[in-house]
N, CA, C and O atoms as a DFTB+ gen file, in Angstrom:
416 C
 N C O
     1  1      20.140      77.471     -64.579
     2  2      21.497      77.831     -64.089
     3  2      22.111      79.087     -64.569
     4  3      22.976      79.669     -63.914
     5  1      21.679      79.501     -65.689
     6  2      22.206      80.747     -66.174
     7  2      21.847      82.094     -65.376
     8  3      22.630      83.021     -65.164
     9  1      20.526      82.013     -64.984
    10  2      20.024      83.170     -64.234
    11  2      20.618      83.063     -62.730
    12  3      20.784      84.108     -62.101
    13  1      20.900      81.968     -62.217
    14  2      21.645      81.947     -60.976
    15  2      23.013      82.306     -61.084
    16  3      23.495      83.048     -60.228
    17  1      23.770      81.839     -62.113
    18  2      25.164      82.419     -62.317
    19  2      25.083      84.015     -62.559
    20  3      25.820      84.727     -61.876
    21  1      24.349      84.511     -63.359
    22  2      24.161      85.903     -63.387
    23  2      23.802      86.592     -62.211
    24  3      24.191      87.745     -62.027
    25  1      22.990      85.903     -61.274
    26  2      22.728      86.654     -60.114
    27  2      24.011      86.639     -59.179
    28  3      24.296      87.617     -58.488
    29  1      24.702      85.584     -59.190
    30  2      25.857      85.491     -58.330
    31  2      26.998      86.233     -58.787
    32  3      27.979      86.342     -58.052
    33  1      26.966      86.799     -60.028
    34  2      28.029      87.524     -60.558
    35  2      28.227      88.865     -59.849
    36  3      29.274      89.498     -59.987
    37  1      27.176      89.310     -59.060
    38  2      27.302      90.613     -58.477
    39  2      27.659      90.443     -57.052
    40  3      27.076      89.581     -56.395
    41  1      28.602      91.219     -56.500
    42  2      29.006      91.119     -55.203
    43  2      28.038      91.445     -54.159
    44  3      28.120      90.871     -53.073
    45  1      27.139      92.301     -54.381
    46  2      26.113      92.715     -53.379
    47  2      25.085      91.547     -53.334
    48  3      24.584      91.271     -52.244
    49  1      24.779      90.927     -54.312
    50  2      23.841      89.810     -54.282
    51  2      24.475      88.589     -53.340
    52  3      23.848      87.983     -52.472
    53  1      25.811      88.382     -53.701
    54  2      26.489      87.372     -52.888
    55  2      26.517      87.729     -51.270
    56  3      26.477      86.938     -50.328
    57  1      26.590      89.007     -51.253
    58  2      26.704      89.423     -49.744
    59  2      25.302      89.268     -49.213
    60  3      25.226      88.803     -48.076
    61  1      24.260      89.552     -49.786
    62  2      22.759      89.325     -49.476
    63  2      22.605      87.809     -49.239
    64  3      21.996      87.425     -48.241
    65  1      23.097      86.988     -50.058
    66  2      22.917      85.597     -49.748
    67  2      23.614      85.099     -48.407
    68  3      23.084      84.305     -47.629
    69  1      24.899      85.680     -48.235
    70  2      25.468      85.442     -47.079
    71  2      24.754      85.948     -45.763
    72  3      24.875      85.349     -44.694
    73  1      24.105      86.934     -45.897
    74  2      23.311      87.452     -44.849
    75  2      22.178      86.576     -44.490
    76  3      21.866      86.433     -43.307
    77  1      21.556      85.991     -45.428
    78  2      20.396      85.177     -45.262
    79  2      20.621      83.623     -45.344
    80  3      19.649      82.877     -45.466
    81  1      21.803      83.176     -45.282
    82  2      22.309      81.825     -45.342
    83  2      21.673      81.035     -44.134
    84  3      21.073      79.982     -44.349
    85  1      21.801      81.520     -42.936
    86  2      21.491      80.830     -41.735
    87  2      20.202      81.384     -41.096
    88  3      19.381      80.722     -40.461
    89  1      20.150      82.755     -41.374
    90  2      18.972      83.263     -40.598
    91  2      18.063      84.032     -41.577
    92  3      18.588      84.595     -42.538
    93  1      16.753      84.089     -41.394
    94  2      15.779      84.809     -42.080
    95  2      15.914      86.274     -41.718
    96  3      16.076      86.659     -40.560
    97  1      15.839      87.066     -42.772
    98  2      15.738      88.586     -42.517
    99  2      14.824      89.312     -43.445
   100  3      14.571      88.941     -44.591
   101  1      14.363      90.345     -42.878
   102  2      13.344      91.212     -43.480
   103  2      14.147      92.047     -44.685
   104  3      15.377      92.072     -44.714
   105  1      13.452      92.618     -45.517
   106  2      14.138      93.573     -46.412
   107  2      14.768      94.719     -45.745
   108  3      15.850      95.149     -46.144
   109  1      14.102      95.271     -44.680
   110  2      14.709      96.304     -43.894
   111  2      16.044      95.990     -43.269
   112  3      17.017      96.740     -43.346
   113  1      16.022      94.716     -42.582
   114  2      17.300      94.241     -42.046
   115  2      18.433      93.944     -43.034
   116  3      19.601      94.018     -42.651
   117  1      18.144      93.633     -44.213
   118  2      19.023      93.411     -45.277
   119  2      19.622      94.731     -45.659
   120  3      20.834      94.945     -45.687
   121  1      18.599      95.683     -45.979
   122  2      19.010      97.090     -46.495
   123  2      19.965      97.713     -45.502
   124  3      20.993      98.295     -45.849
   125  1      19.576      97.564     -44.253
   126  2      20.539      98.305     -43.167
   127  2      22.035      97.845     -43.259
   128  3      22.908      98.565     -42.773
   129  1      22.324      96.746     -43.829
   130  2      23.747      96.242     -43.854
   131  2      24.463      96.877     -45.086
   132  3      25.664      96.666     -45.251
   133  1      23.840      97.556     -45.849
   134  2      24.493      98.184     -47.078
   135  2      24.383      99.682     -47.147
   136  3      23.491     100.278     -46.544
   137  1      25.247     100.266     -47.849
   138  2      25.238     101.731     -48.015
   139  2      24.431     102.170     -49.279
   140  3      24.160     103.360     -49.435
   141  1      24.046     101.229     -50.175
   142  2      23.212     101.523     -51.309
   143  2      21.751     101.707     -50.913
   144  3      21.329     101.293     -49.834
   145  1      21.054     102.280     -51.729
   146  2      19.458     102.708     -51.408
   147  2      18.836     101.452     -51.240
   148  3      19.298     100.380     -51.629
   149  1      17.639     101.647     -50.573
   150  2      16.698     100.375     -50.396
   151  2      16.054      99.964     -51.719
   152  3      15.771      98.787     -51.942
   153  1      15.821     100.959     -52.608
   154  2      15.348     100.446     -53.830
   155  2      16.350      99.557     -54.575
   156  3      15.992      98.581     -55.234
   157  1      17.659      99.958     -54.430
   158  2      18.701      99.102     -55.072
   159  2      18.709      97.744     -54.445
   160  3      18.807      96.784     -55.210
   161  1      18.615      97.521     -53.096
   162  2      18.613      96.393     -52.490
   163  2      17.355      95.581     -52.888
   164  3      17.410      94.364     -53.062
   165  1      16.254      96.282     -53.022
   166  2      14.958      95.561     -53.482
   167  2      15.162      94.969     -54.838
   168  3      14.664      93.895     -55.174
   169  1      15.870      95.669     -55.561
   170  2      16.175      95.158     -57.105
   171  2      16.981      93.917     -57.008
   172  3      16.666      92.921     -57.658
   173  1      18.189      93.946     -56.085
   174  2      18.915      92.810     -55.963
   175  2      18.225      91.595     -55.370
   176  3      18.530      90.448     -55.696
   177  1      17.302      91.888     -54.502
   178  2      16.472      90.692     -54.015
   179  2      15.545      90.168     -55.017
   180  3      15.302      88.963     -55.078
   181  1      15.012      91.035     -55.812
   182  2      14.217      90.556     -56.930
   183  2      14.936      89.666     -57.779
   184  3      14.416      88.601     -58.112
   185  1      16.088      89.992     -58.170
   186  2      16.916      89.227     -59.080
   187  2      17.291      87.820     -58.492
   188  3      17.357      86.809     -59.191
   189  1      17.540      87.849     -57.093
   190  2      17.753      86.543     -56.404
   191  2      16.595      85.736     -56.357
   192  3      16.653      84.509     -56.442
   193  1      15.504      86.398     -56.220
   194  2      14.164      85.533     -56.043
   195  2      13.940      84.844     -57.312
   196  3      13.681      83.642     -57.379
   197  1      14.059      85.737     -58.461
   198  2      13.772      85.154     -59.878
   199  2      14.864      84.042     -60.263
   200  3      14.597      83.173     -61.093
   201  1      15.927      84.102     -59.711
   202  2      16.982      83.113     -60.094
   203  2      16.666      81.802     -59.352
   204  3      17.065      80.724     -59.792
   205  1      15.938      81.908     -58.211
   206  2      15.699      80.762     -57.381
   207  2      16.616      80.544     -56.212
   208  3      16.522      79.563     -55.474
   209  1      17.545      81.541     -56.068
   210  2      18.610      81.461     -54.988
   211  2      18.097      81.861     -53.666
   212  3      18.690      81.522     -52.642
   213  1      16.923      82.634     -53.640
   214  2      16.276      83.141     -52.335
   215  2      14.884      82.749     -52.304
   216  3      14.205      82.640     -53.325
   217  1      14.460      82.537     -51.134
   218  2      13.088      82.345     -50.931
   219  2      12.285      83.452     -50.063
   220  3      12.935      84.123     -49.261
   221  1      11.115      83.631     -50.176
   222  2      10.399      84.662     -49.458
   223  2       9.177      84.150     -48.826
   224  3       8.467      83.347     -49.431
   225  1       8.873      84.585     -47.584
   226  2       7.633      84.148     -46.956
   227  2       7.022      85.438     -46.388
   228  3       7.726      86.366     -45.987
   229  1       5.753      85.453     -46.372
   230  2       5.018      86.672     -45.676
   231  2       4.658      86.367     -44.246
   232  3       4.178      85.272     -43.951
   233  1       4.883      87.327     -43.331
   234  2       4.547      87.303     -42.007
   235  2       3.732      88.540     -41.733
   236  3       4.373      89.545     -41.426
   237  1       2.490      88.619     -41.792
   238  2       1.610      89.854     -41.881
   239  2       2.059      90.566     -43.015
   240  3       2.053      90.033     -44.125
   241  1       2.527      91.956     -42.799
   242  2       2.831      92.738     -43.886
   243  2       4.263      92.647     -44.292
   244  3       4.640      93.260     -45.290
   245  1       5.060      91.946     -43.608
   246  2       6.537      91.813     -43.762
   247  2       6.826      90.560     -44.698
   248  3       6.167      89.520     -44.711
   249  1       7.938      90.857     -45.479
   250  2       8.416      89.754     -46.353
   251  2       9.711      89.289     -45.706
   252  3      10.535      90.115     -45.314
   253  1       9.893      88.055     -45.593
   254  2      11.032      87.534     -44.854
   255  2      11.872      86.650     -45.893
   256  3      11.297      85.750     -46.504
   257  1      13.072      86.879     -46.068
   258  2      13.897      86.184     -46.954
   259  2      14.905      85.178     -46.320
   260  3      15.322      85.319     -45.170
   261  1      15.286      84.109     -47.175
   262  2      16.115      83.051     -46.665
   263  2      16.770      82.582     -47.975
   264  3      16.135      82.577     -49.030
   265  1      18.097      82.176     -47.887
   266  2      18.648      81.632     -48.959
   267  2      18.114      80.222     -49.302
   268  3      17.936      79.458     -48.354
   269  1      17.855      79.819     -50.476
   270  2      17.451      78.480     -50.861
   271  2      18.589      77.601     -50.925
   272  3      19.220      77.535     -51.980
   273  1      18.931      76.915     -49.920
   274  2      19.983      76.014     -49.836
   275  2      19.923      74.914     -50.879
   276  3      20.914      74.519     -51.494
   277  1      18.754      74.471     -51.029
   278  2      18.574      73.319     -52.105
   279  2      18.967      73.796     -53.496
   280  3      19.721      73.120     -54.196
   281  1      18.483      74.906     -53.879
   282  2      18.919      75.404     -55.164
   283  2      20.392      75.736     -55.377
   284  3      21.007      75.505     -56.417
   285  1      20.934      76.352     -54.183
   286  2      22.336      76.558     -54.222
   287  2      23.233      75.159     -54.294
   288  3      24.275      75.139     -54.949
   289  1      22.803      74.116     -53.650
   290  2      23.413      72.855     -53.620
   291  2      23.182      72.242     -55.083
   292  3      24.076      71.594     -55.626
   293  1      22.014      72.462     -55.664
   294  2      21.884      71.992     -57.037
   295  2      22.748      72.672     -58.025
   296  3      23.159      72.069     -59.016
   297  1      23.046      73.949     -57.778
   298  2      23.911      74.784     -58.712
   299  2      25.444      74.301     -58.501
   300  3      26.275      74.248     -59.408
   301  1      25.656      73.981     -57.237
   302  2      26.952      73.518     -56.815
   303  2      27.263      72.295     -57.468
   304  3      28.352      72.115     -58.013
   305  1      26.275      71.371     -57.436
   306  2      26.504      70.011     -58.056
   307  2      26.585      70.158     -59.527
   308  3      27.398      69.431     -60.099
   309  1      25.913      70.936     -60.197
   310  2      26.041      71.125     -61.615
   311  2      27.420      71.599     -61.925
   312  3      28.082      71.054     -62.808
   313  1      27.857      72.570     -61.244
   314  2      29.277      73.149     -61.532
   315  2      30.316      72.179     -61.155
   316  3      31.333      72.107     -61.845
   317  1      30.150      71.392     -60.076
   318  2      31.062      70.324     -59.623
   319  2      31.171      69.260     -60.744
   320  3      32.249      68.745     -61.043
   321  1      29.995      68.956     -61.349
   322  2      30.114      67.879     -62.428
   323  2      30.944      68.445     -63.645
   324  3      31.782      67.788     -64.263
   325  1      30.626      69.639     -63.879
   326  2      31.344      70.342     -65.057
   327  2      32.866      70.393     -64.778
   328  3      33.696      70.068     -65.626
   329  1      33.182      70.828     -63.521
   330  2      34.694      70.879     -63.325
   331  2      35.282      69.519     -63.142
   332  3      36.389      69.292     -63.629
   333  1      34.577      68.507     -62.419
   334  2      35.191      67.275     -62.371
   335  2      35.400      66.606     -63.776
   336  3      36.366      65.860     -63.933
   337  1      34.524      66.853     -64.798
   338  2      34.737      66.369     -66.122
   339  2      35.897      66.934     -66.722
   340  3      36.687      66.206     -67.322
   341  1      36.079      68.181     -66.617
   342  2      37.143      68.967     -67.257
   343  2      38.336      68.599     -66.608
   344  3      39.303      68.369     -67.334
   345  1      38.481      68.484     -65.251
   346  2      39.571      68.006     -64.565
   347  2      40.127      66.657     -64.936
   348  3      41.335      66.448     -65.050
   349  1      39.176      65.739     -65.121
   350  2      39.437      64.274     -65.470
   351  2      40.030      64.354     -66.938
   352  3      40.980      63.613     -67.191
   353  1      39.611      65.078     -67.786
   354  2      40.009      65.228     -69.191
   355  2      41.551      65.779     -69.268
   356  3      42.402      65.372     -70.059
   357  1      41.713      66.733     -68.330
   358  2      43.058      67.287     -68.259
   359  2      44.036      66.288     -67.745
   360  3      45.121      66.074     -68.285
   361  1      43.563      65.634     -66.580
   362  2      44.403      64.558     -66.249
   363  2      44.788      63.495     -67.168
   364  3      45.922      63.015     -67.175
   365  1      43.815      63.115     -67.969
   366  2      43.930      62.043     -69.049
   367  2      45.053      62.628     -69.971
   368  3      46.078      62.007     -70.254
   369  1      44.773      63.796     -70.378
   370  2      45.774      64.388     -71.234
   371  2      47.097      64.473     -70.850
   372  3      48.002      64.134     -71.612
   373  1      47.304      64.928     -69.654
   374  2      48.490      65.121     -68.973
   375  2      49.304      63.794     -68.831
   376  3      50.518      63.759     -69.030
   377  1      48.549      62.686     -68.468
   378  2      49.061      61.391     -68.342
   379  2      49.417      60.829     -69.777
   380  3      50.409      60.118     -69.939
   381  1      48.615      61.155     -70.752
   382  2      49.086      60.697     -72.170
   383  2      50.286      61.381     -72.575
   384  3      51.179      60.775     -73.168
   385  1      50.362      62.560     -72.303
   386  2      51.578      63.333     -72.665
   387  2      52.846      62.820     -71.988
   388  3      53.896      62.687     -72.616
   389  1      52.728      62.554     -70.770
   390  2      53.850      61.931     -69.940
   391  2      54.180      60.487     -70.423
   392  3      55.363      60.148     -70.426
   393  1      53.345      59.724     -70.779
   394  2      53.670      58.453     -71.373
   395  2      54.298      58.632     -72.774
   396  3      55.166      57.854     -73.171
   397  1      53.870      59.616     -73.481
   398  2      54.532      59.880     -74.791
   399  2      55.990      60.312     -74.648
   400  3      56.868      59.874     -75.391
   401  1      56.206      61.147     -73.710
   402  2      57.590      61.582     -73.286
   403  2      58.396      60.375     -72.890
   404  3      59.565      60.305     -73.269
   405  1      57.932      59.537     -72.248
   406  2      58.783      58.229     -71.595
   407  2      59.106      57.394     -72.834
   408  3      60.194      56.820     -72.883
   409  1      58.220      57.289     -73.850
   410  2      58.522      56.481     -75.038
   411  2      59.706      56.952     -75.810
   412  3      60.374      56.169     -76.486
   413  1      59.978      58.251     -75.715
   414  2      61.004      58.707     -76.702
   415  2      62.342      58.463     -76.177
   416  3      63.331      58.770     -76.843
């Protein structure tokens, strides 16, 4: 989870994931959408691949990328469980404080 969160911390990587969310794209197609250099985009793609948020398949000499929705769903579920737990605790504490005020 840590590597995925670090990967998502960068705006360019989030934009790359948005590009490949529904449609496979080659590295060249991805790079054309940005003003940074192709080597910079390649580095971002490598980080996304290493974090598990991006998949790659080969088609001849081309590499084609797509967001890994299963991995993103797993990450979302983990974060959701974290937030749900924290929100439930906050709710319990707020209700306890309210009961305490009513007793006074």
